[in-house]
VOGU-3710 file (C-alpha; in Angstrom, 3 decimals, decimal comma):
1> aqmykdlgkn> -32,810/32,606/-8,065  -32,870/32,772/-4,116  -36,543/32,887/-3,782  -37,140/29,863/-6,209  -34,568/27,622/-4,261  -36,049/28,676/-1,135  -39,530/27,397/-2,645  -37,884/24,487/-3,536  -38,222/25,089/-7,504  -34,930/23,789/-7,979
11> iescevlnki> -34,900/23,951/-11,843  -36,655/27,692/-12,239  -33,942/28,892/-9,866  -31,162/27,226/-12,211  -32,800/28,723/-15,107  -32,274/32,340/-13,764  -28,787/31,697/-12,790  -27,913/30,745/-15,930  -29,351/33,566/-17,608  -27,235/35,731/-15,079
21> lqnnqksaea> -24,054/33,344/-16,023  -24,607/34,184/-19,845  -24,399/38,166/-18,994  -21,935/37,787/-16,554  -19,306/34,756/-16,270  -17,715/36,090/-13,315  -20,636/35,777/-10,869  -19,417/33,626/-8,228  -22,862/33,903/-6,295  -24,439/32,452/-9,044
31> ysllainsmd> -22,382/29,767/-9,400  -22,244/28,883/-5,782  -26,363/28,935/-5,837  -26,101/26,953/-8,728  -23,892/24,636/-6,427  -26,588/24,426/-3,673  -29,299/23,857/-6,153  -27,408/20,699/-7,627  -26,912/19,367/-3,452  -30,830/19,648/-3,449
41> kceyenalny> -30,985/17,402/-6,608  -28,467/15,103/-5,008  -26,322/15,927/-8,018  -22,686/16,098/-6,119  -20,645/16,447/-8,779  -22,118/19,250/-10,431  -22,440/20,894/-6,972  -18,646/20,307/-6,522  -18,093/22,130/-9,992  -20,381/24,344/-9,278
51> slkaleispd> -18,286/25,391/-6,267  -14,655/25,058/-7,709  -16,057/27,785/-10,492  -17,120/30,009/-7,591  -13,800/29,655/-5,803  -11,703/30,665/-8,877  -13,436/33,695/-8,686  -13,186/34,078/-5,036  -10,915/31,719/-3,788  -11,035/33,020/0,144
61> nlnflhgkal> -14,985/32,796/0,437  -15,648/30,768/3,508  -19,446/30,082/2,245  -18,190/28,689/-1,081  -15,396/26,558/0,498  -18,197/25,153/2,982  -20,200/24,675/0,075  -17,220/22,705/-1,377  -16,558/20,576/1,711  -20,138/19,515/1,397
71> alkylgkfde> -20,270/18,191/-1,925  -16,969/16,318/-1,484  -18,320/14,620/1,724  -21,226/13,421/-0,358  -19,184/12,198/-3,059  -17,297/9,938/-0,137  -14,133/12,161/-0,146  -13,992/12,759/3,490  -10,464/13,535/3,766  -10,441/16,505/1,538
81> aekilekvve> -13,725/17,615/2,622  -12,269/17,202/6,146  -9,320/19,502/5,691  -11,479/22,217/3,942  -14,185/22,627/6,631  -11,241/22,639/9,782  -9,431/25,612/7,666  -12,837/27,280/7,626  -13,318/26,665/11,334  -9,809/27,983/11,928
91> spksdnrtki> -11,324/31,432/10,724  -12,493/33,953/13,104  -15,350/34,588/11,051  -16,741/31,256/10,620  -20,263/30,241/11,645  -21,784/27,936/13,740  -23,014/26,097/10,308  -19,690/25,103/9,384  -18,842/24,028/13,218  -21,778/22,015/12,827
101> algmmylqqq> -20,869/20,197/9,224  -17,522/19,470/10,521  -19,118/17,501/13,837  -21,405/15,412/12,035  -18,829/14,893/9,613  -16,431/13,415/12,835  -19,365/11,776/14,020  -19,349/9,655/11,050  -16,451/8,700/11,364  -17,130/7,615/15,074
111> nmskgmplyl> -14,873/10,282/16,686  -17,133/11,060/19,806  -14,425/13,258/21,256  -13,915/15,202/18,221  -17,283/15,599/16,683  -19,856/16,336/19,795  -18,375/19,905/20,748  -18,738/21,172/17,522  -22,381/19,276/16,626  -23,412/20,778/19,999
121> krneetalfk> -23,236/24,265/18,516  -26,824/23,762/16,949  -28,216/23,740/19,969  -27,382/27,662/19,984  -29,449/27,745/16,634  -32,565/26,637/18,318  -34,736/28,205/20,719  -33,287/25,848/23,491  -31,519/28,735/25,023  -34,604/31,042/25,453
131> lfgdklynfk> -36,532/28,043/26,795  -33,809/26,764/29,633  -31,473/29,273/29,619  -28,434/28,311/32,412  -30,435/25,142/33,046  -29,004/23,626/29,656  -26,694/21,000/30,551  -22,747/21,625/29,961  -21,473/18,331/29,685  -19,141/18,532/32,479
141> ddlkdknvlv> -20,835/18,751/36,001  -21,683/15,514/37,792  -25,795/14,491/37,045  -25,499/11,675/39,944  -27,933/13,838/42,413  -29,718/15,924/39,666  -33,783/15,817/38,576  -33,175/16,087/35,115  -35,555/16,835/32,130  -35,216/15,732/28,749
151> ysncglgdtv> -36,468/17,587/25,908  -37,244/16,582/22,590  -36,225/19,350/20,494  -35,680/16,969/17,249  -37,671/14,893/15,026  -40,128/12,291/15,551  -37,568/9,681/14,361  -34,758/11,206/16,346  -36,572/10,655/19,565  -37,779/7,118/18,887
161> mysrflpals> -33,769/6,502/18,321  -32,471/7,882/21,143  -34,749/6,627/23,849  -32,718/3,840/23,875  -30,703/5,892/26,088  -33,345/6,568/28,493  -32,976/3,510/30,772  -28,939/4,026/31,114  -29,635/7,784/32,517  -32,450/6,764/34,713
171> qsvknvtvqt> -29,971/4,833/36,092  -27,357/7,468/36,575  -29,378/10,354/37,808  -31,901/11,130/40,740  -35,008/11,356/38,595  -35,705/11,426/35,158  -39,031/13,431/33,056  -39,159/13,686/29,588  -41,246/16,150/27,631  -42,063/15,055/24,042
181> dkelidflsf> -44,583/15,461/21,245  -47,914/14,027/21,639  -47,550/11,465/18,682  -45,036/9,798/21,009  -46,371/9,930/24,529  -48,331/6,614/24,768  -45,788/4,694/22,962  -42,530/5,727/24,891  -44,874/5,611/28,142  -45,669/1,800/27,010
191> nfpqikfllk> -42,053/1,066/26,463  -40,682/3,089/29,815  -43,421/3,108/32,177  -40,571/3,785/34,650  -40,311/7,411/33,407  -42,525/10,057/33,035  -43,685/11,618/29,931  -45,189/15,391/29,428  -46,297/16,967/26,329  -43,854/19,574/24,994
201> sekyeefdvv> -46,366/22,250/25,486  -47,080/21,566/29,404  -45,785/23,322/32,009  -42,870/22,022/34,031  -40,377/23,575/36,518  -39,125/20,469/38,606  -35,942/20,091/37,399  -32,266/20,664/37,790  -30,717/20,385/34,577  -32,024/19,755/30,503
211> ipfmdlqyal> -30,394/17,915/28,046  -31,460/17,740/24,805  -32,716/14,072/23,471  -29,684/14,523/20,535  -27,139/14,523/23,336  -27,939/12,208/25,679  -25,284/9,643/24,551  -22,778/12,141/24,974  -24,249/13,443/28,480  -23,907/9,458/29,426
221> kidfkdlplt> -20,223/9,323/28,012  -21,350/6,362/25,972  -19,172/6,030/23,055  -19,980/4,381/19,582  -18,185/0,718/20,500  -20,703/0,282/23,835  -24,239/1,500/22,703  -26,918/0,173/24,808  -30,046/-2,026/23,093  -28,681/-2,602/20,295
231> qsylnad> -30,696/-5,641/19,630  -34,102/-4,712/20,419  -35,256/-1,203/23,016  -38,901/-1,147/21,866  -41,844/-2,881/21,703  -45,812/-2,332/20,244  -48,948/-2,461/22,213
//
């Protein structure tokens, strides 16, 4: 069932899980995986119901609580979801996945101060620390006299969206260089000619600190109410 789910074959996964439950109605894991399959299919009411069944059998399971919270979130029940995730995060056994989910929920409610410290945990799940080590920005030190490397460790759309912060960054630091995907080099260079753009595959070591693209807003201490360039910030060649 798990292999089918991982292959995106949700219907086949659910068929196997229902066979399991015919023989063992106390399989909390089967109910939980049915909930995950339901989430994949955007069937959030079903996801919630399956999560509740899993929690009836194993009420303190952090994974099942996480699943319940996500279903509630997608059903628009933010307060309930938030309380559950906060409870899970308090556990010493909680992992970054739940911290990231709670951070995203705070950000959806435009609470930058509570959301970003948790959302930053996602960087620990990537290769950023292996690539840059202690040169990753700690969001505390002054950037004024720094040579800053902005690294695109996100999708193309995220890079385009967060490029709106590049002019503000270039005015706040000594120098800005951006490493991004080849598909965007010409487009971003055309729109931000004052900034140097490199391929992510190019070797570059002339920087003091690294900021991932999707953390630019937090690094610049820009809140939701004062977003720059809200009307237009890109032009086509």
